[in-house]
TIPABA-184530 format. One record per residue (C-alpha): residue number from 0; x negated, y, z negated. Coordinates in pm, 1 decimal. Example, Ala and Ser with C-alpha at 12.3 -4.5 7.8 and 13.67 -1.06 7.14 Angstrom:
+-------+----------+----------+----------+
| fimar |       xx |       yy |       zz |
+-------+----------+----------+----------+
|     0 |  -1230.0 |   -450.0 |   -780.0 |
|     1 |  -1367.0 |   -106.0 |   -714.0 |
+-------+----------+----------+----------+
//
This chain:
+-------+----------+----------+----------+
| fimar |       xx |       yy |       zz |
+-------+----------+----------+----------+
|     0 |  -9005.5 |  10783.8 |  -9758.8 |
|     1 |  -9064.1 |  11105.5 |  -9904.3 |
|     2 |  -9179.3 |  10949.5 | -10227.2 |
|     3 |  -9445.3 |  10768.0 | -10015.3 |
|     4 |  -9539.5 |  11073.4 |  -9841.9 |
|     5 |  -9632.3 |  11227.8 | -10158.9 |
|     6 |  -9878.2 |  10930.4 | -10224.1 |
|     7 | -10222.8 |  10908.0 | -10108.9 |
|     8 | -10185.3 |  10840.1 |  -9734.9 |
|     9 | -10339.4 |  10897.6 |  -9394.9 |
|    10 | -10214.8 |  10811.2 |  -9039.6 |
|    11 | -10453.5 |  10712.6 |  -8775.6 |
|    12 | -10310.5 |  10658.9 |  -8429.5 |
|    13 | -10532.9 |  10527.7 |  -8171.2 |
|    14 | -10565.9 |  10361.8 |  -7838.6 |
|    15 | -10686.8 |  10032.3 |  -7638.2 |
|    16 | -10593.6 |   9670.8 |  -7695.2 |
|    17 | -10908.7 |   9439.1 |  -7743.2 |
|    18 | -10926.8 |   9199.8 |  -8035.1 |
|    19 | -10692.9 |   8924.3 |  -8182.9 |
|    20 | -10406.8 |   9017.5 |  -8395.4 |
|    21 | -10390.3 |   8911.0 |  -8746.8 |
|    22 |  -9986.7 |   8997.1 |  -8755.2 |
|    23 |  -9926.5 |   8752.4 |  -8454.8 |
|    24 | -10169.5 |   8486.8 |  -8615.1 |
|    25 | -10451.7 |   8495.0 |  -8376.7 |
|    26 | -10705.6 |   8569.1 |  -8660.1 |
|    27 | -10494.7 |   8389.7 |  -8941.8 |
|    28 | -10817.8 |   8250.3 |  -9109.2 |
|    29 | -10968.8 |   8561.8 |  -9150.3 |
|    30 | -10768.8 |   8691.2 |  -9422.3 |
|    31 | -10889.6 |   8381.1 |  -9659.6 |
|    32 | -11262.0 |   8415.6 |  -9556.8 |
|    33 | -11273.2 |   8793.2 |  -9637.5 |
|    34 | -11124.6 |   8705.9 | -10019.4 |
|    35 | -10772.4 |   8823.2 |  -9934.7 |
|    36 | -10417.9 |   8680.6 |  -9972.8 |
|    37 | -10153.6 |   8733.6 |  -9742.9 |
|    38 |  -9783.5 |   8776.3 |  -9744.9 |
|    39 |  -9489.1 |   8868.6 |  -9522.2 |
|    40 |  -9254.8 |   9188.4 |  -9597.7 |
|    41 |  -8908.2 |   9184.1 |  -9494.5 |
|    42 |  -8953.9 |   9396.6 |  -9161.4 |
|    43 |  -9202.5 |   9131.8 |  -9062.2 |
|    44 |  -9517.6 |   9341.2 |  -9147.9 |
|    45 |  -9794.6 |   9139.9 |  -9306.2 |
|    46 |  -9955.9 |   9233.1 |  -9641.7 |
|    47 | -10322.0 |   9180.0 |  -9728.9 |
|    48 | -10440.8 |   9156.0 | -10079.7 |
|    49 | -10810.7 |   9159.6 | -10095.6 |
|    50 | -11090.4 |   9152.8 | -10344.8 |
|    51 | -11228.3 |   9494.7 | -10473.0 |
|    52 | -10838.3 |   9604.6 | -10488.6 |
|    53 | -10805.8 |   9682.6 | -10098.2 |
|    54 | -10441.5 |   9645.3 |  -9993.7 |
|    55 | -10361.6 |   9635.5 |  -9612.4 |
|    56 | -10014.5 |   9644.3 |  -9468.6 |
|    57 | -10010.5 |   9530.8 |  -9084.0 |
|    58 |  -9742.4 |   9615.6 |  -8853.5 |
|    59 |  -9596.4 |   9295.1 |  -8692.9 |
|    60 |  -9844.5 |   9223.1 |  -8395.2 |
|    61 | -10106.4 |   9459.1 |  -8488.3 |
|    62 | -10426.2 |   9413.3 |  -8350.4 |
|    63 | -10729.4 |   9433.6 |  -8572.5 |
|    64 | -11025.6 |   9279.0 |  -8739.0 |
|    65 | -11154.3 |   9282.4 |  -9084.8 |
|    66 | -11510.8 |   9378.6 |  -9175.4 |
|    67 | -11759.7 |   9334.4 |  -9447.1 |
|    68 | -12045.6 |   9576.7 |  -9349.9 |
|    69 | -12238.5 |   9499.7 |  -9656.1 |
|    70 | -12174.3 |   9115.9 |  -9594.4 |
|    71 | -12063.3 |   9062.1 |  -9958.5 |
|    72 | -11747.5 |   8911.6 |  -9842.4 |
|    73 | -11525.6 |   9223.7 |  -9947.4 |
|    74 | -11335.6 |   9414.9 |  -9690.9 |
|    75 | -11473.5 |   9758.7 |  -9651.5 |
|    76 | -11376.9 |   9851.4 |  -9286.9 |
|    77 | -11108.6 |   9740.3 |  -9023.4 |
|    78 | -11185.5 |   9755.8 |  -8641.3 |
|    79 | -10823.3 |   9863.1 |  -8488.5 |
|    80 | -10707.9 |   9801.4 |  -8136.1 |
|    81 | -10336.7 |   9817.0 |  -8161.3 |
|    82 | -10028.4 |   9880.7 |  -8332.2 |
|    83 | -10033.3 |  10030.6 |  -8710.2 |
|    84 | -10203.4 |   9959.7 |  -9051.7 |
|    85 | -10172.8 |  10117.4 |  -9384.2 |
|    86 | -10460.3 |  10100.3 |  -9611.5 |
|    87 | -10516.5 |  10165.3 |  -9955.6 |
|    88 | -10886.0 |  10132.6 | -10047.7 |
|    89 | -10952.5 |  10230.4 | -10423.9 |
|    90 | -11239.8 |  10454.6 | -10520.2 |
|    91 | -11561.9 |  10259.3 | -10629.5 |
|    92 | -11865.4 |  10409.2 | -10742.8 |
|    93 | -12197.4 |  10358.6 | -10536.5 |
|    94 | -11985.2 |  10196.2 | -10242.9 |
|    95 | -11953.7 |  10301.1 |  -9880.0 |
|    96 | -11668.0 |  10475.4 |  -9768.0 |
|    97 | -11367.3 |  10246.5 |  -9635.2 |
|    98 | -11357.9 |  10277.4 |  -9248.0 |
|    99 | -11118.5 |  10218.5 |  -8996.9 |
|   100 | -11269.2 |  10232.3 |  -8639.6 |
|   101 | -11081.5 |  10278.9 |  -8327.1 |
|   102 | -11175.9 |  10317.6 |  -7969.7 |
|   103 | -11125.9 |  10706.3 |  -7980.9 |
|   104 | -11235.5 |  10774.3 |  -8339.5 |
|   105 | -11350.8 |  10650.9 |  -8682.0 |
|   106 | -11175.2 |  10766.9 |  -9006.3 |
|   107 | -11369.5 |  10722.1 |  -9332.0 |
|   108 | -11235.0 |  10811.6 |  -9661.8 |
|   109 | -11350.4 |  10707.1 | -10046.7 |
|   110 | -11064.7 |  10602.5 | -10243.7 |
|   111 | -10717.6 |  10704.5 | -10088.9 |
|   112 | -10445.1 |  10534.2 |  -9888.4 |
|   113 | -10361.1 |  10583.2 |  -9516.1 |
|   114 | -10190.2 |  10427.5 |  -9193.7 |
|   115 | -10359.9 |  10344.1 |  -8859.4 |
|   116 | -10165.7 |  10316.4 |  -8561.8 |
|   117 | -10322.4 |  10217.7 |  -8199.0 |
|   118 | -10170.5 |  10355.8 |  -7885.6 |
|   119 | -10328.1 |  10327.6 |  -7536.0 |
|   120 | -10518.3 |  10669.9 |  -7506.3 |
|   121 | -10577.1 |  10864.6 |  -7835.8 |
|   122 | -10609.0 |  10830.1 |  -8204.1 |
|   123 | -10422.1 |  11033.4 |  -8450.6 |
|   124 | -10505.1 |  11073.0 |  -8817.3 |
|   125 | -10276.1 |  11217.9 |  -9068.9 |
|   126 | -10332.9 |  11284.5 |  -9447.5 |
|   127 | -10085.6 |  11295.7 |  -9704.0 |
|   128 | -10274.9 |  11333.1 |  -9995.5 |
|   129 | -10649.8 |  11290.0 | -10036.9 |
|   130 | -10917.6 |  11362.4 |  -9792.0 |
|   131 | -11033.9 |  11185.0 |  -9467.6 |
|   132 | -11315.0 |  11270.7 |  -9236.5 |
|   133 | -11235.4 |  11206.0 |  -8867.6 |
|   134 | -11476.5 |  11182.0 |  -8577.5 |
|   135 | -11544.9 |  11044.8 |  -8258.9 |
|   136 | -11753.7 |  10721.8 |  -8229.2 |
|   137 | -12036.7 |  10921.5 |  -8057.0 |
|   138 | -12050.8 |  11130.7 |  -8365.9 |
|   139 | -11963.6 |  11456.6 |  -8198.3 |
|   140 | -11690.1 |  11663.6 |  -8344.2 |
|   141 | -11620.9 |  11588.5 |  -8725.5 |
|   142 | -11313.7 |  11741.3 |  -8913.6 |
|   143 | -11221.7 |  11659.6 |  -9277.5 |
|   144 | -10852.7 |  11650.1 |  -9336.9 |
|   145 | -10623.4 |  11745.3 |  -9635.5 |
|   146 | -10295.1 |  11687.9 |  -9750.1 |
|   147 | -10042.0 |  11751.9 |  -9461.7 |
|   148 | -10307.3 |  11784.5 |  -9188.1 |
|   149 | -10358.0 |  11568.5 |  -8879.5 |
|   150 | -10561.5 |  11553.0 |  -8573.5 |
|   151 | -10519.2 |  11392.1 |  -8235.1 |
|   152 | -10833.3 |  11231.7 |  -8095.8 |
|   153 | -10839.2 |  11170.0 |  -7704.9 |
|   154 | -11141.9 |  10989.9 |  -7513.6 |
|   155 | -11251.8 |  11340.1 |  -7395.6 |
|   156 | -11539.5 |  11569.4 |  -7547.0 |
|   157 | -11299.5 |  11847.3 |  -7646.0 |
|   158 | -11284.4 |  12027.4 |  -8015.0 |
|   159 | -11082.7 |  11843.9 |  -8253.9 |
|   160 | -10795.2 |  12045.0 |  -8356.4 |
|   161 | -10639.6 |  11999.2 |  -8713.3 |
|   162 | -10234.6 |  12051.3 |  -8711.7 |
|   163 |  -9948.5 |  11983.5 |  -8953.4 |
|   164 |  -9747.3 |  11677.0 |  -8845.4 |
|   165 |  -9349.3 |  11716.1 |  -8882.9 |
|   166 |  -9184.4 |  11512.5 |  -9123.5 |
|   167 |  -8998.3 |  11301.4 |  -8851.7 |
|   168 |  -9331.7 |  11213.2 |  -8736.6 |
|   169 |  -9476.9 |  11089.7 |  -9055.1 |
|   170 |  -9131.8 |  10906.3 |  -9128.9 |
|   171 |  -9126.8 |  10751.1 |  -8807.7 |
|   172 |  -9472.0 |  10596.2 |  -8867.8 |
|   173 |  -9429.7 |  10489.2 |  -9235.3 |
|   174 |  -9080.0 |  10320.6 |  -9131.6 |
|   175 |  -9259.1 |  10084.4 |  -8887.3 |
|   176 |  -9474.8 |   9980.2 |  -9170.6 |
|   177 |  -9176.6 |   9906.4 |  -9420.6 |
|   178 |  -9249.7 |  10187.6 |  -9602.7 |
+-------+----------+----------+----------+
//
């Protein structure tokens, strides 16, 4: 686990359960339509390998929808509503940032790897390597996180406060993703 913590990662923990779950098979045709192949990991997590080099590991039962904002059929965003995702989105010249959107936050990054976990009332983002910009959907208050920094985003309008995540919190999230 500590070896993975040295890789480019960010963890986003967010809230509200709304859309279909790829991990549960509700949106099982979506990966193929988005140019992805899917497989299963030993801990029941689903792994998607998509065109453009994007890899997404979804915790069993994760609730999310893949997006192609520029409508070219390549995944460039994920709308997450529940549980955890680990996203590896390589840097591409001239492309939009890869985004993970949750009810409380938008985490945008260009060429890094991060995890996203949906809870009932908050979104938390942790960067292990690289940088991730985090803001509320309304656009108020943005922070840019560096390695080891995290932020908890609740539905309120208070300031976003950057903190360091303790290693047990990082390890627990990554373990749920089979990492």
